Every structure is written in structure tokens, then in C-alpha cells.
N, C-alpha and C positions, 0 to 999 in steps of 0.2 A: 174758351176757358169758363168754368163755372163761376158764376158772379158772387159766390159765397166762399170760394177757395181760401181768399185772403183773410177770412175770420177765423179759421182754424188755428194759424200761428197766433193770431191775437188772443184767442181764448186761452190757449197754452201759455203765452207770455204774461197775460194778466194774473192767471192762476198761480204761475210760479212766483211773480212778483209779490202777491199777497202772501203766499206760503213763506217766503224768505222773510218778509217784513214781520210776519207773526212770530217766526222762529227766532228772529233777532231781537226786535224791539220788545216783543211781549215775553217771550219765553226766557231769554238770555238776561234782559234787564229787570222786567217786573216780577218774574216767577223766581228765577235763581239768583238774581241781582247781579250786577257787573262783578262785584268782589267774589261771589260765588262761582261765576263762570271762570274768572281768572284762577280761582282756587281749583277748579275741575282741571283746567287745562295743566297747572303745574303738577296735580296729583297723578296725571298720565304721563308725565315727563317733558312736557312742552313748556316753553318759557311763557310767563304770563302775559307778555307783550303780545304774544300771538292771538290771544283771546280777543284783544281789541282789534287787530287786523280782520279777524273773521266776523266780528260784531259789524265793522265798518263795511267790509265786502258784502255781507247780507243784507245791510240796511241800504247802502247806496245802491247795490245791484238790484234789489227789490223795487226801488223808487224807479230806476232806469228802466227796468222791465215794464212796469206799469205805465210809464210814460211812453214807452216805445222808443227811447233814446239810447244809442250806442248798444243795441240789443245784443248783437254776436259778442261783443267784447264783455258786456255784463254776464252773459250766458257762459262764456268760456271761463271766467273767474269763478262764477258759482259752481260750475262743474267740478273745478280743481277743488274747491272747499267742500263740495259734497263728497268727492273721492276721498279726501282726507277724513271726513267723518265716517265714512264706510269703513276705512281702515281701522279707525279708533274703536269701532263697534264689531268688528270681526269676532272678537272672543266671545261675544254675548249670543252667538248663534244667528240664525236667518231671521225670525220674527222680531219686529221692532218692539213688541209688547212684552219680550222677554226682560228678565232682570238685567239691567244695564243697556236695554234697547239694542236690538239686533241690527243687521245691516241691510235688510231689505229697502227700507224707507230712504236712507241715504243713497243708496245705489240707484233707486228709481229716480230720485230728484237729480243725480249725476247724469243719468241717461236722458231725462227729459230735458236738462239744459242742454246737452249735445244736440238734441233734436232741434230745439229752439235756435241753436247757433246756425244748424244747417238750413233752417227754414227762413231765418230773418225775421223782421218785426211784424209782417202781416199789415193789416188795415189799422185805422183808429190809432194814430201815433202823433207825436210832436215831433217837427223837423226843427233842429237847431241852427245847423249852418245856413248863414244868410238870413238869419232872423228867425225867431221861434214862430212856427205856425202849426196849425192842427191839420193833418192829412187824414181824411176820411177813409181813402182806400187808394192803394197804389201798387202796382205789381212789382215795382223795383224794390230792392233791398238796400 
């Protein structure tokens, strides 16, 4: 096996984690504000409470991905959240730069999360069962 093979999933995992943290903590909290995010959810027919659930999923999921903890589960939840965002943006067209944001970006995130779910955590992660420890590289998921 290629000695660098385990670093591919790691790069994907950490990148996805950073993206979801930036999207939740930065965009939804500091740019749009929590009240603005709740208002957006309500404006498209979702209960405002769902905005908090999505914010929590993106924040907690992002941290878990960065640390490499419960990666398959976090990626699965974030794939579902991203598919929901894809559905919300369907009417805006393909390009995410369109008015209202298209569906290309959230669909890509959903697929990347599914790939992460299949690949597992890769190298450089924290293992929690039996006590927290850092694992530099390990082929097992």
C-alpha cells in the first residue's frame, strides 16, 4: 500500500470540516446572524427551530471532521444537511454564484461527504474510545 494513501481521506476530512465550520460559525452566525438565519428558514417554509439544528450539525460535524472523530457519522449527517441545501437552492439554477445561490456547491458538498463516509477518517486523527489519543496513521477506519 502506498504510504501516503491514508492522507487523501485526511485532506478531504479536514477541508470539509473547515468548510462546514466557516459556513456555520462564520456565515450563519457572524454574517447573516442567527436571527437572520432563522428568518431565512422561516421564509422558505421551514420551522425556525430547524435553523438551529442545521447550525449545530454544521458546527459539531465540522469539529468532528477536523479532529477525525466519528467521521463516518458526521459525514453522513452533513451529507443529509447538504442535500437539504441542494433542494432549497434548486430553483436558483446550477451556478452557486446565481441570484439566490444555485445548487452546484451544496450538491458537491453532499457528494464529498458521501465519499468521506466511504473512505473513513484517514490518518492524523484523535481516537476517543479507551481514552483520547492522537493517531498519526492507521489503515483501519
